[in-house]
Predicted model as a PDB file, atoms N, CA, C, CB and O in Angstrom, pLDDT in the B-factor column:
MODEL        1                                                                  
ATOM      1  N   UNK A   1       0.843  -1.177   0.000  1.00 92.00           N  
ATOM      2  CA  UNK A   1       0.000   0.000   0.000  1.00 92.00           C  
ATOM      3  C   UNK A   1       0.889   1.242   0.000  1.00 92.00           C  
ATOM      4  CB  UNK A   1      -0.960  -0.003   1.220  1.00 92.00           C  
ATOM      5  O   UNK A   1       1.966   1.276   0.596  1.00 92.00           O  
ATOM      6  N   UNK A   2       0.390   2.249  -0.691  1.00 94.00           N  
ATOM      7  CA  UNK A   2       1.059   3.543  -0.700  1.00 94.00           C  
ATOM      8  C   UNK A   2       0.058   4.596  -0.251  1.00 94.00           C  
ATOM      9  CB  UNK A   2       1.637   3.878  -2.114  1.00 94.00           C  
ATOM     10  O   UNK A   2      -1.147   4.465  -0.470  1.00 94.00           O  
ATOM     11  N   UNK A   3       0.572   5.629   0.373  1.00 93.00           N  
ATOM     12  CA  UNK A   3      -0.291   6.733   0.801  1.00 93.00           C  
ATOM     13  C   UNK A   3      -0.084   7.913  -0.125  1.00 93.00           C  
ATOM     14  CB  UNK A   3      -0.003   7.136   2.271  1.00 93.00           C  
ATOM     15  O   UNK A   3       1.032   8.207  -0.554  1.00 93.00           O  
ATOM     16  N   UNK A   4      -1.181   8.579  -0.420  1.00 91.00           N  
ATOM     17  CA  UNK A   4      -1.107   9.853  -1.120  1.00 91.00           C  
ATOM     18  C   UNK A   4      -1.900  10.857  -0.292  1.00 91.00           C  
ATOM     19  CB  UNK A   4      -1.661   9.746  -2.598  1.00 91.00           C  
ATOM     20  O   UNK A   4      -2.897  10.503   0.337  1.00 91.00           O  
ATOM     21  N   UNK A   5      -1.460  12.092  -0.296  1.00 91.00           N  
ATOM     22  CA  UNK A   5      -2.126  13.146   0.458  1.00 91.00           C  
ATOM     23  C   UNK A   5      -2.716  14.161  -0.507  1.00 91.00           C  
ATOM     24  CB  UNK A   5      -1.146  13.829   1.439  1.00 91.00           C  
ATOM     25  O   UNK A   5      -2.083  14.548  -1.490  1.00 91.00           O  
ATOM     26  N   UNK A   6      -3.932  14.584  -0.213  1.00 90.00           N  
ATOM     27  CA  UNK A   6      -4.599  15.599  -1.022  1.00 90.00           C  
ATOM     28  C   UNK A   6      -5.392  16.515  -0.091  1.00 90.00           C  
ATOM     29  CB  UNK A   6      -5.533  14.944  -2.097  1.00 90.00           C  
ATOM     30  O   UNK A   6      -5.682  16.166   1.054  1.00 90.00           O  
ATOM     31  N   UNK A   7      -5.728  17.674  -0.600  1.00 89.00           N  
ATOM     32  CA  UNK A   7      -6.579  18.606   0.131  1.00 89.00           C  
ATOM     33  C   UNK A   7      -7.979  18.506  -0.448  1.00 89.00           C  
ATOM     34  CB  UNK A   7      -6.033  20.073   0.050  1.00 89.00           C  
ATOM     35  O   UNK A   7      -8.178  18.722  -1.644  1.00 89.00           O  
ATOM     36  N   UNK A   8      -8.949  18.179   0.399  1.00 87.00           N  
ATOM     37  CA  UNK A   8     -10.351  18.082  -0.012  1.00 87.00           C  
ATOM     38  C   UNK A   8     -11.169  19.050   0.827  1.00 87.00           C  
ATOM     39  CB  UNK A   8     -10.888  16.622   0.138  1.00 87.00           C  
ATOM     40  O   UNK A   8     -11.195  18.957   2.054  1.00 87.00           O  
ATOM     41  N   UNK A   9     -11.823  19.959   0.170  1.00 83.00           N  
ATOM     42  CA  UNK A   9     -12.635  20.969   0.865  1.00 83.00           C  
ATOM     43  C   UNK A   9     -11.835  21.699   1.930  1.00 83.00           C  
ATOM     44  CB  UNK A   9     -13.860  20.320   1.500  1.00 83.00           C  
ATOM     45  O   UNK A   9     -12.352  22.006   3.004  1.00 83.00           O  
ATOM     46  N   UNK A  10     -10.579  21.974   1.630  1.00 87.00           N  
ATOM     47  CA  UNK A  10      -9.739  22.721   2.547  1.00 87.00           C  
ATOM     48  C   UNK A  10      -9.113  21.918   3.671  1.00 87.00           C  
ATOM     49  CB  UNK A  10     -10.518  23.794   3.125  1.00 87.00           C  
ATOM     50  O   UNK A  10      -8.466  22.487   4.551  1.00 87.00           O  
ATOM     51  N   UNK A  11      -9.295  20.600   3.655  1.00 89.00           N  
ATOM     52  CA  UNK A  11      -8.719  19.740   4.689  1.00 89.00           C  
ATOM     53  C   UNK A  11      -7.764  18.739   4.062  1.00 89.00           C  
ATOM     54  CB  UNK A  11      -9.826  19.007   5.474  1.00 89.00           C  
ATOM     55  O   UNK A  11      -8.075  18.127   3.040  1.00 89.00           O  
ATOM     56  N   UNK A  12      -6.608  18.575   4.675  1.00 93.00           N  
ATOM     57  CA  UNK A  12      -5.655  17.560   4.209  1.00 93.00           C  
ATOM     58  C   UNK A  12      -6.163  16.180   4.598  1.00 93.00           C  
ATOM     59  CB  UNK A  12      -4.233  17.808   4.801  1.00 93.00           C  
ATOM     60  O   UNK A  12      -6.625  15.970   5.720  1.00 93.00           O  
ATOM     61  N   UNK A  13      -6.076  15.259   3.677  1.00 90.00           N  
ATOM     62  CA  UNK A  13      -6.429  13.878   3.968  1.00 90.00           C  
ATOM     63  C   UNK A  13      -5.454  12.960   3.256  1.00 90.00           C  
ATOM     64  CB  UNK A  13      -7.886  13.570   3.544  1.00 90.00           C  
ATOM     65  O   UNK A  13      -4.879  13.326   2.232  1.00 90.00           O  
ATOM     66  N   UNK A  14      -5.272  11.782   3.794  1.00 92.00           N  
ATOM     67  CA  UNK A  14      -4.393  10.785   3.193  1.00 92.00           C  
ATOM     68  C   UNK A  14      -5.212   9.559   2.838  1.00 92.00           C  
ATOM     69  CB  UNK A  14      -3.226  10.414   4.147  1.00 92.00           C  
ATOM     70  O   UNK A  14      -6.138   9.180   3.556  1.00 92.00           O  
ATOM     71  N   UNK A  15      -4.858   8.952   1.731  1.00 92.00           N  
ATOM     72  CA  UNK A  15      -5.510   7.725   1.291  1.00 92.00           C  
ATOM     73  C   UNK A  15      -4.460   6.656   1.097  1.00 92.00           C  
ATOM     74  CB  UNK A  15      -6.312   7.949  -0.010  1.00 92.00           C  
ATOM     75  O   UNK A  15      -3.321   6.944   0.729  1.00 92.00           O  
ATOM     76  N   UNK A  16      -4.846   5.439   1.345  1.00 94.00           N  
ATOM     77  CA  UNK A  16      -3.958   4.303   1.097  1.00 94.00           C  
ATOM     78  C   UNK A  16      -4.522   3.502  -0.058  1.00 94.00           C  
ATOM     79  CB  UNK A  16      -3.797   3.413   2.369  1.00 94.00           C  
ATOM     80  O   UNK A  16      -5.666   3.048  -0.022  1.00 94.00           O  
ATOM     81  N   UNK A  17      -3.703   3.335  -1.081  1.00 95.00           N  
ATOM     82  CA  UNK A  17      -4.079   2.547  -2.251  1.00 95.00           C  
ATOM     83  C   UNK A  17      -2.902   1.695  -2.677  1.00 95.00           C  
ATOM     84  CB  UNK A  17      -4.544   3.457  -3.413  1.00 95.00           C  
ATOM     85  O   UNK A  17      -1.747   2.014  -2.394  1.00 95.00           O  
ATOM     86  N   UNK A  18      -3.208   0.616  -3.355  1.00 96.00           N  
ATOM     87  CA  UNK A  18      -2.159  -0.202  -3.935  1.00 96.00           C  
ATOM     88  C   UNK A  18      -1.448   0.620  -5.009  1.00 96.00           C  
ATOM     89  CB  UNK A  18      -2.737  -1.529  -4.525  1.00 96.00           C  
ATOM     90  O   UNK A  18      -2.069   1.464  -5.656  1.00 96.00           O  
ATOM     91  N   UNK A  19      -0.149   0.379  -5.201  1.00 95.00           N  
ATOM     92  CA  UNK A  19       0.611   1.163  -6.188  1.00 95.00           C  
ATOM     93  C   UNK A  19       0.004   1.110  -7.591  1.00 95.00           C  
ATOM     94  CB  UNK A  19       2.042   0.666  -6.243  1.00 95.00           C  
ATOM     95  O   UNK A  19       0.075   2.089  -8.334  1.00 95.00           O  
ATOM     96  N   UNK A  20      -0.586  -0.016  -7.951  1.00 95.00           N  
ATOM     97  CA  UNK A  20      -1.183  -0.143  -9.283  1.00 95.00           C  
ATOM     98  C   UNK A  20      -2.355   0.820  -9.464  1.00 95.00           C  
ATOM     99  CB  UNK A  20      -1.651  -1.583  -9.520  1.00 95.00           C  
ATOM    100  O   UNK A  20      -2.541   1.374 -10.548  1.00 95.00           O  
ATOM    101  N   UNK A  21      -3.137   1.021  -8.418  1.00 96.00           N  
ATOM    102  CA  UNK A  21      -4.254   1.956  -8.504  1.00 96.00           C  
ATOM    103  C   UNK A  21      -3.758   3.400  -8.551  1.00 96.00           C  
ATOM    104  CB  UNK A  21      -5.204   1.763  -7.318  1.00 96.00           C  
ATOM    105  O   UNK A  21      -4.321   4.225  -9.269  1.00 96.00           O  
ATOM    106  N   UNK A  22      -2.722   3.704  -7.800  1.00 95.00           N  
ATOM    107  CA  UNK A  22      -2.158   5.058  -7.840  1.00 95.00           C  
ATOM    108  C   UNK A  22      -1.596   5.344  -9.229  1.00 95.00           C  
ATOM    109  CB  UNK A  22      -1.052   5.230  -6.761  1.00 95.00           C  
ATOM    110  O   UNK A  22      -1.805   6.428  -9.773  1.00 95.00           O  
ATOM    111  N   UNK A  23      -0.890   4.383  -9.799  1.00 95.00           N  
ATOM    112  CA  UNK A  23      -0.353   4.555 -11.158  1.00 95.00           C  
ATOM    113  C   UNK A  23      -1.476   4.761 -12.166  1.00 95.00           C  
ATOM    114  CB  UNK A  23       0.496   3.336 -11.562  1.00 95.00           C  
ATOM    115  O   UNK A  23      -1.391   5.636 -13.029  1.00 95.00           O  
ATOM    116  N   UNK A  24      -2.530   3.953 -12.056  1.00 95.00           N  
ATOM    117  CA  UNK A  24      -3.663   4.089 -12.975  1.00 95.00           C  
ATOM    118  C   UNK A  24      -4.326   5.448 -12.819  1.00 95.00           C  
ATOM    119  CB  UNK A  24      -4.689   2.974 -12.738  1.00 95.00           C  
ATOM    120  O   UNK A  24      -4.674   6.083 -13.814  1.00 95.00           O  
ATOM    121  N   UNK A  25      -4.505   5.900 -11.591  1.00 95.00           N  
ATOM    122  CA  UNK A  25      -5.104   7.203 -11.338  1.00 95.00           C  
ATOM    123  C   UNK A  25      -4.267   8.315 -11.954  1.00 95.00           C  
ATOM    124  CB  UNK A  25      -5.266   7.433  -9.837  1.00 95.00           C  
ATOM    125  O   UNK A  25      -4.811   9.240 -12.559  1.00 95.00           O  
ATOM    126  N   UNK A  26      -2.982   8.234 -11.809  1.00 95.00           N  
ATOM    127  CA  UNK A  26      -2.085   9.250 -12.399  1.00 95.00           C  
ATOM    128  C   UNK A  26      -2.149   9.230 -13.922  1.00 95.00           C  
ATOM    129  CB  UNK A  26      -0.632   9.019 -11.939  1.00 95.00           C  
ATOM    130  O   UNK A  26      -2.137  10.287 -14.553  1.00 95.00           O  
ATOM    131  N   UNK A  27      -2.217   8.040 -14.522  1.00 95.00           N  
ATOM    132  CA  UNK A  27      -2.312   7.934 -15.989  1.00 95.00           C  
ATOM    133  C   UNK A  27      -3.635   8.524 -16.485  1.00 95.00           C  
ATOM    134  CB  UNK A  27      -2.187   6.451 -16.440  1.00 95.00           C  
ATOM    135  O   UNK A  27      -3.660   9.256 -17.475  1.00 95.00           O  
ATOM    136  N   UNK A  28      -4.719   8.207 -15.801  1.00 95.00           N  
ATOM    137  CA  UNK A  28      -6.034   8.734 -16.195  1.00 95.00           C  
ATOM    138  C   UNK A  28      -6.041  10.252 -16.086  1.00 95.00           C  
ATOM    139  CB  UNK A  28      -7.158   8.128 -15.316  1.00 95.00           C  
ATOM    140  O   UNK A  28      -6.512  10.940 -16.992  1.00 95.00           O  
ATOM    141  N   UNK A  29      -5.524  10.775 -14.984  1.00 96.00           N  
ATOM    142  CA  UNK A  29      -5.473  12.230 -14.793  1.00 96.00           C  
ATOM    143  C   UNK A  29      -4.661  12.890 -15.904  1.00 96.00           C  
ATOM    144  CB  UNK A  29      -4.868  12.577 -13.414  1.00 96.00           C  
ATOM    145  O   UNK A  29      -5.088  13.897 -16.467  1.00 96.00           O  
ATOM    146  N   UNK A  30      -3.509  12.337 -16.218  1.00 96.00           N  
ATOM    147  CA  UNK A  30      -2.662  12.910 -17.270  1.00 96.00           C  
ATOM    148  C   UNK A  30      -3.369  12.867 -18.620  1.00 96.00           C  
ATOM    149  CB  UNK A  30      -1.322  12.159 -17.354  1.00 96.00           C  
ATOM    150  O   UNK A  30      -3.322  13.839 -19.374  1.00 96.00           O  
ATOM    151  N   UNK A  31      -4.016  11.763 -18.926  1.00 95.00           N  
ATOM    152  CA  UNK A  31      -4.713  11.619 -20.200  1.00 95.00           C  
ATOM    153  C   UNK A  31      -5.860  12.619 -20.334  1.00 95.00           C  
ATOM    154  CB  UNK A  31      -5.244  10.199 -20.350  1.00 95.00           C  
ATOM    155  O   UNK A  31      -6.199  13.032 -21.443  1.00 95.00           O  
ATOM    156  N   UNK A  32      -6.449  13.002 -19.221  1.00 94.00           N  
ATOM    157  CA  UNK A  32      -7.575  13.937 -19.236  1.00 94.00           C  
ATOM    158  C   UNK A  32      -7.147  15.377 -18.982  1.00 94.00           C  
ATOM    159  CB  UNK A  32      -8.596  13.525 -18.204  1.00 94.00           C  
ATOM    160  O   UNK A  32      -7.976  16.287 -18.982  1.00 94.00           O  
ATOM    161  N   UNK A  33      -5.854  15.578 -18.768  1.00 97.00           N  
ATOM    162  CA  UNK A  33      -5.362  16.931 -18.519  1.00 97.00           C  
ATOM    163  C   UNK A  33      -5.857  17.497 -17.206  1.00 97.00           C  
ATOM    164  CB  UNK A  33      -5.768  17.842 -19.639  1.00 97.00           C  
ATOM    165  O   UNK A  33      -6.087  18.701 -17.089  1.00 97.00           O  
ATOM    166  N   UNK A  34      -6.022  16.637 -16.221  1.00 96.00           N  
ATOM    167  CA  UNK A  34      -6.525  17.041 -14.909  1.00 96.00           C  
ATOM    168  C   UNK A  34      -5.530  16.662 -13.842  1.00 96.00           C  
ATOM    169  CB  UNK A  34      -7.890  16.402 -14.618  1.00 96.00           C  
ATOM    170  O   UNK A  34      -4.643  15.838 -14.065  1.00 96.00           O  
ATOM    171  N   UNK A  35      -5.679  17.262 -12.689  1.00 94.00           N  
ATOM    172  CA  UNK A  35      -4.834  16.871 -11.561  1.00 94.00           C  
ATOM    173  C   UNK A  35      -5.466  15.676 -10.860  1.00 94.00           C  
ATOM    174  CB  UNK A  35      -4.639  18.056 -10.568  1.00 94.00           C  
ATOM    175  O   UNK A  35      -6.678  15.470 -10.913  1.00 94.00           O  
ATOM    176  N   UNK A  36      -4.622  14.901 -10.208  1.00 94.00           N  
ATOM    177  CA  UNK A  36      -5.108  13.777  -9.408  1.00 94.00           C  
ATOM    178  C   UNK A  36      -6.044  14.308  -8.327  1.00 94.00           C  
ATOM    179  CB  UNK A  36      -3.924  12.982  -8.776  1.00 94.00           C  
ATOM    180  O   UNK A  36      -7.087  13.711  -8.060  1.00 94.00           O  
ATOM    181  N   UNK A  37      -5.680  15.411  -7.712  1.00 93.00           N  
ATOM    182  CA  UNK A  37      -6.499  15.986  -6.628  1.00 93.00           C  
ATOM    183  C   UNK A  37      -7.892  16.365  -7.118  1.00 93.00           C  
ATOM    184  CB  UNK A  37      -5.807  17.222  -6.032  1.00 93.00           C  
ATOM    185  O   UNK A  37      -8.866  16.170  -6.391  1.00 93.00           O  
ATOM    186  N   UNK A  38      -8.011  16.897  -8.323  1.00 94.00           N  
ATOM    187  CA  UNK A  38      -9.335  17.302  -8.817  1.00 94.00           C  
ATOM    188  C   UNK A  38     -10.214  16.077  -9.084  1.00 94.00           C  
ATOM    189  CB  UNK A  38      -9.196  18.146 -10.106  1.00 94.00           C  
ATOM    190  O   UNK A  38     -11.423  16.117  -8.856  1.00 94.00           O  
ATOM    191  N   UNK A  39      -9.614  15.006  -9.558  1.00 96.00           N  
ATOM    192  CA  UNK A  39     -10.377  13.773  -9.774  1.00 96.00           C  
ATOM    193  C   UNK A  39     -10.822  13.201  -8.434  1.00 96.00           C  
ATOM    194  CB  UNK A  39      -9.535  12.731 -10.557  1.00 96.00           C  
ATOM    195  O   UNK A  39     -11.972  12.789  -8.278  1.00 96.00           O  
ATOM    196  N   UNK A  40      -9.917  13.178  -7.478  1.00 96.00           N  
ATOM    197  CA  UNK A  40     -10.269  12.662  -6.150  1.00 96.00           C  
ATOM    198  C   UNK A  40     -11.378  13.499  -5.534  1.00 96.00           C  
ATOM    199  CB  UNK A  40      -9.036  12.648  -5.223  1.00 96.00           C  
ATOM    200  O   UNK A  40     -12.282  12.950  -4.904  1.00 96.00           O  
ATOM    201  N   UNK A  41     -11.329  14.819  -5.701  1.00 95.00           N  
ATOM    202  CA  UNK A  41     -12.377  15.688  -5.161  1.00 95.00           C  
ATOM    203  C   UNK A  41     -13.730  15.368  -5.785  1.00 95.00           C  
ATOM    204  CB  UNK A  41     -12.025  17.162  -5.397  1.00 95.00           C  
ATOM    205  O   UNK A  41     -14.740  15.344  -5.083  1.00 95.00           O  
ATOM    206  N   UNK A  42     -13.764  15.122  -7.094  1.00 95.00           N  
ATOM    207  CA  UNK A  42     -15.019  14.763  -7.758  1.00 95.00           C  
ATOM    208  C   UNK A  42     -15.572  13.446  -7.213  1.00 95.00           C  
ATOM    209  CB  UNK A  42     -14.810  14.658  -9.277  1.00 95.00           C  
ATOM    210  O   UNK A  42     -16.770  13.326  -6.955  1.00 95.00           O  
ATOM    211  N   UNK A  43     -14.700  12.474  -7.043  1.00 95.00           N  
ATOM    212  CA  UNK A  43     -15.127  11.171  -6.525  1.00 95.00           C  
ATOM    213  C   UNK A  43     -15.603  11.324  -5.084  1.00 95.00           C  
ATOM    214  CB  UNK A  43     -13.972  10.133  -6.610  1.00 95.00           C  
ATOM    215  O   UNK A  43     -16.607  10.727  -4.694  1.00 95.00           O  
ATOM    216  N   UNK A  44     -14.896  12.112  -4.300  1.00 93.00           N  
ATOM    217  CA  UNK A  44     -15.270  12.333  -2.906  1.00 93.00           C  
ATOM    218  C   UNK A  44     -16.673  12.939  -2.815  1.00 93.00           C  
ATOM    219  CB  UNK A  44     -14.244  13.250  -2.210  1.00 93.00           C  
ATOM    220  O   UNK A  44     -17.455  12.577  -1.935  1.00 93.00           O  
ATOM    221  N   UNK A  45     -16.984  13.855  -3.720  1.00 93.00           N  
ATOM    222  CA  UNK A  45     -18.275  14.541  -3.687  1.00 93.00           C  
ATOM    223  C   UNK A  45     -19.453  13.628  -4.029  1.00 93.00           C  
ATOM    224  CB  UNK A  45     -18.253  15.704  -4.641  1.00 93.00           C  
ATOM    225  O   UNK A  45     -20.597  13.941  -3.698  1.00 93.00           O  
ATOM    226  N   UNK A  46     -19.177  12.502  -4.691  1.00 93.00           N  
ATOM    227  CA  UNK A  46     -20.272  11.635  -5.145  1.00 93.00           C  
ATOM    228  C   UNK A  46     -20.229  10.229  -4.559  1.00 93.00           C  
ATOM    229  CB  UNK A  46     -20.249  11.539  -6.637  1.00 93.00           C  
ATOM    230  O   UNK A  46     -20.991   9.363  -4.989  1.00 93.00           O  
ATOM    231  N   UNK A  47     -19.359   9.988  -3.594  1.00 91.00           N  
ATOM    232  CA  UNK A  47     -19.147   8.620  -3.127  1.00 91.00           C  
ATOM    233  C   UNK A  47     -20.181   8.096  -2.145  1.00 91.00           C  
ATOM    234  CB  UNK A  47     -17.827   8.529  -2.503  1.00 91.00           C  
ATOM    235  O   UNK A  47     -20.205   6.897  -1.864  1.00 91.00           O  
ATOM    236  N   UNK A  48     -21.020   8.950  -1.626  1.00 89.00           N  
ATOM    237  CA  UNK A  48     -22.009   8.511  -0.649  1.00 89.00           C  
ATOM    238  C   UNK A  48     -21.329   8.037   0.625  1.00 89.00           C  
ATOM    239  CB  UNK A  48     -22.882   7.396  -1.230  1.00 89.00           C  
ATOM    240  O   UNK A  48     -20.441   8.710   1.149  1.00 89.00           O  
ATOM    241  N   UNK A  49     -21.747   6.878   1.124  1.00 93.00           N  
ATOM    242  CA  UNK A  49     -21.194   6.346   2.377  1.00 93.00           C  
ATOM    243  C   UNK A  49     -19.956   5.484   2.172  1.00 93.00           C  
ATOM    244  CB  UNK A  49     -22.244   5.539   3.094  1.00 93.00           C  
ATOM    245  O   UNK A  49     -19.336   5.036   3.137  1.00 93.00           O  
ATOM    246  N   UNK A  50     -19.602   5.256   0.926  1.00 91.00           N  
ATOM    247  CA  UNK A  50     -18.452   4.397   0.636  1.00 91.00           C  
ATOM    248  C   UNK A  50     -17.159   5.063   1.081  1.00 91.00           C  
ATOM    249  CB  UNK A  50     -18.387   4.066  -0.862  1.00 91.00           C  
ATOM    250  O   UNK A  50     -16.987   6.270   0.908  1.00 91.00           O  
ATOM    251  N   UNK A  51     -16.267   4.296   1.641  1.00 93.00           N  
ATOM    252  CA  UNK A  51     -14.927   4.746   2.005  1.00 93.00           C  
ATOM    253  C   UNK A  51     -14.242   5.323   0.755  1.00 93.00           C  
ATOM    254  CB  UNK A  51     -14.087   3.568   2.616  1.00 93.00           C  
ATOM    255  O   UNK A  51     -14.398   4.778  -0.338  1.00 93.00           O  
ATOM    256  N   UNK A  52     -13.495   6.408   0.904  1.00 94.00           N  
ATOM    257  CA  UNK A  52     -12.892   7.091  -0.242  1.00 94.00           C  
ATOM    258  C   UNK A  52     -11.934   6.188  -1.008  1.00 94.00           C  
ATOM    259  CB  UNK A  52     -12.160   8.338   0.220  1.00 94.00           C  
ATOM    260  O   UNK A  52     -11.956   6.184  -2.239  1.00 94.00           O  
ATOM    261  N   UNK A  53     -11.106   5.434  -0.327  1.00 95.00           N  
ATOM    262  CA  UNK A  53     -10.181   4.536  -1.033  1.00 95.00           C  
ATOM    263  C   UNK A  53     -10.946   3.512  -1.865  1.00 95.00           C  
ATOM    264  CB  UNK A  53      -9.255   3.816  -0.031  1.00 95.00           C  
ATOM    265  O   UNK A  53     -10.566   3.224  -3.000  1.00 95.00           O  
ATOM    266  N   UNK A  54     -12.012   2.966  -1.311  1.00 95.00           N  
ATOM    267  CA  UNK A  54     -12.834   2.001  -2.053  1.00 95.00           C  
ATOM    268  C   UNK A  54     -13.504   2.665  -3.247  1.00 95.00           C  
ATOM    269  CB  UNK A  54     -13.897   1.377  -1.134  1.00 95.00           C  
ATOM    270  O   UNK A  54     -13.554   2.091  -4.335  1.00 95.00           O  
ATOM    271  N   UNK A  55     -14.022   3.878  -3.044  1.00 96.00           N  
ATOM    272  CA  UNK A  55     -14.667   4.600  -4.139  1.00 96.00           C  
ATOM    273  C   UNK A  55     -13.678   4.863  -5.272  1.00 96.00           C  
ATOM    274  CB  UNK A  55     -15.259   5.923  -3.633  1.00 96.00           C  
ATOM    275  O   UNK A  55     -14.032   4.772  -6.448  1.00 96.00           O  
ATOM    276  N   UNK A  56     -12.439   5.190  -4.912  1.00 96.00           N  
ATOM    277  CA  UNK A  56     -11.414   5.405  -5.936  1.00 96.00           C  
ATOM    278  C   UNK A  56     -11.116   4.122  -6.705  1.00 96.00           C  
ATOM    279  CB  UNK A  56     -10.133   5.939  -5.298  1.00 96.00           C  
ATOM    280  O   UNK A  56     -10.999   4.151  -7.930  1.00 96.00           O  
ATOM    281  N   UNK A  57     -10.993   3.016  -6.013  1.00 96.00           N  
ATOM    282  CA  UNK A  57     -10.730   1.742  -6.692  1.00 96.00           C  
ATOM    283  C   UNK A  57     -11.836   1.404  -7.681  1.00 96.00           C  
ATOM    284  CB  UNK A  57     -10.584   0.612  -5.671  1.00 96.00           C  
ATOM    285  O   UNK A  57     -11.567   1.013  -8.817  1.00 96.00           O  
ATOM    286  N   UNK A  58     -13.090   1.559  -7.238  1.00 95.00           N  
ATOM    287  CA  UNK A  58     -14.233   1.250  -8.107  1.00 95.00           C  
ATOM    288  C   UNK A  58     -14.243   2.185  -9.314  1.00 95.00           C  
ATOM    289  CB  UNK A  58     -15.567   1.368  -7.323  1.00 95.00           C  
ATOM    290  O   UNK A  58     -14.468   1.737 -10.438  1.00 95.00           O  
ATOM    291  N   UNK A  59     -14.003   3.475  -9.094  1.00 96.00           N  
ATOM    292  CA  UNK A  59     -13.983   4.444 -10.190  1.00 96.00           C  
ATOM    293  C   UNK A  59     -12.870   4.123 -11.183  1.00 96.00           C  
ATOM    294  CB  UNK A  59     -13.809   5.868  -9.645  1.00 96.00           C  
ATOM    295  O   UNK A  59     -13.093   4.140 -12.394  1.00 96.00           O  
ATOM    296  N   UNK A  60     -11.674   3.831 -10.678  1.00 96.00           N  
ATOM    297  CA  UNK A  60     -10.546   3.499 -11.559  1.00 96.00           C  
ATOM    298  C   UNK A  60     -10.862   2.244 -12.361  1.00 96.00           C  
ATOM    299  CB  UNK A  60      -9.245   3.300 -10.741  1.00 96.00           C  
ATOM    300  O   UNK A  60     -10.595   2.195 -13.562  1.00 96.00           O  
ATOM    301  N   UNK A  61     -11.417   1.248 -11.725  1.00 94.00           N  
ATOM    302  CA  UNK A  61     -11.789   0.022 -12.422  1.00 94.00           C  
ATOM    303  C   UNK A  61     -12.782   0.324 -13.537  1.00 94.00           C  
ATOM    304  CB  UNK A  61     -12.383  -1.000 -11.441  1.00 94.00           C  
ATOM    305  O   UNK A  61     -12.645  -0.188 -14.648  1.00 94.00           O  
ATOM    306  N   UNK A  62     -13.773   1.147 -13.246  1.00 93.00           N  
ATOM    307  CA  UNK A  62     -14.769   1.501 -14.264  1.00 93.00           C  
ATOM    308  C   UNK A  62     -14.124   2.234 -15.440  1.00 93.00           C  
ATOM    309  CB  UNK A  62     -15.874   2.370 -13.648  1.00 93.00           C  
ATOM    310  O   UNK A  62     -14.502   2.010 -16.590  1.00 93.00           O  
ATOM    311  N   UNK A  63     -13.160   3.103 -15.161  1.00 91.00           N  
ATOM    312  CA  UNK A  63     -12.496   3.860 -16.224  1.00 91.00           C  
ATOM    313  C   UNK A  63     -11.630   2.962 -17.100  1.00 91.00           C  
ATOM    314  CB  UNK A  63     -11.645   4.973 -15.623  1.00 91.00           C  
ATOM    315  O   UNK A  63     -11.538   3.167 -18.310  1.00 91.00           O  
ATOM    316  N   UNK A  64     -11.012   1.992 -16.498  1.00 83.00           N  
ATOM    317  CA  UNK A  64     -10.074   1.148 -17.241  1.00 83.00           C  
ATOM    318  C   UNK A  64     -10.752  -0.029 -17.922  1.00 83.00           C  
ATOM    319  CB  UNK A  64      -9.000   0.638 -16.318  1.00 83.00           C  
ATOM    320  O   UNK A  64     -10.147  -0.673 -18.779  1.00 83.00           O  
ATOM    321  N   UNK A  65     -11.994  -0.323 -17.560  1.00 81.00           N  
ATOM    322  CA  UNK A  65     -12.693  -1.438 -18.202  1.00 81.00           C  
ATOM    323  C   UNK A  65     -13.822  -0.963 -19.107  1.00 81.00           C  
ATOM    324  CB  UNK A  65     -13.244  -2.381 -17.151  1.00 81.00           C  
ATOM    325  O   UNK A  65     -14.440  -1.786 -19.782  1.00 81.00           O  
ATOM    326  N   UNK A  66     -14.111   0.321 -19.146  1.00 66.00           N  
ATOM    327  CA  UNK A  66     -15.246   0.849 -19.896  1.00 66.00           C  
ATOM    328  C   UNK A  66     -15.275   0.374 -21.363  1.00 66.00           C  
ATOM    329  CB  UNK A  66     -15.216   2.362 -19.851  1.00 66.00           C  
ATOM    330  O   UNK A  66     -16.344  -0.018 -21.831  1.00 66.00           O  
ATOM    331  N   UNK A  67     -14.162   0.390 -22.106  1.00 66.00           N  
ATOM    332  CA  UNK A  67     -14.240  -0.059 -23.505  1.00 66.00           C  
ATOM    333  C   UNK A  67     -14.674  -1.518 -23.645  1.00 66.00           C  
ATOM    334  CB  UNK A  67     -12.896   0.128 -24.176  1.00 66.00           C  
ATOM    335  O   UNK A  67     -15.225  -1.905 -24.675  1.00 66.00           O  
ATOM    336  N   UNK A  68     -14.429  -2.317 -22.626  1.00 62.00           N  
ATOM    337  CA  UNK A  68     -14.756  -3.734 -22.697  1.00 62.00           C  
ATOM    338  C   UNK A  68     -16.201  -4.002 -22.333  1.00 62.00           C  
ATOM    339  CB  UNK A  68     -13.849  -4.524 -21.793  1.00 62.00           C  
ATOM    340  O   UNK A  68     -16.695  -5.112 -22.530  1.00 62.00           O  
ATOM    341  N   UNK A  69     -16.889  -2.996 -21.804  1.00 56.00           N  
ATOM    342  CA  UNK A  69     -18.262  -3.185 -21.331  1.00 56.00           C  
ATOM    343  C   UNK A  69     -19.295  -2.899 -22.424  1.00 56.00           C  
ATOM    344  CB  UNK A  69     -18.525  -2.286 -20.128  1.00 56.00           C  
ATOM    345  O   UNK A  69     -20.479  -3.185 -22.242  1.00 56.00           O  
ATOM    346  N   UNK A  70     -18.873  -2.354 -23.528  1.00 52.00           N  
ATOM    347  CA  UNK A  70     -19.838  -1.969 -24.577  1.00 52.00           C  
ATOM    348  C   UNK A  70     -20.272  -3.161 -25.390  1.00 52.00           C  
ATOM    349  CB  UNK A  70     -19.241  -0.914 -25.501  1.00 52.00           C  
ATOM    350  O   UNK A  70     -21.077  -3.020 -26.311  1.00 52.00           O  
TER     351      UNK A  70                                                      
ENDMDL                                                                          
END                                                                             
């Protein structure tokens, strides 16, 4: 597990994710011309009761498998 720190709504928070998920998140952010923090903030705003790390994993999985779901 690796930790990354981001500021969400003016508060610092840390998340623990497997390195593969962090790498995927960084690749997706770069491909979309966005910061990792802005993507995490969007996911945080819509995650409901789900833990943020879990919400990120599910979102990353959906982004990386979307072409195969059509």
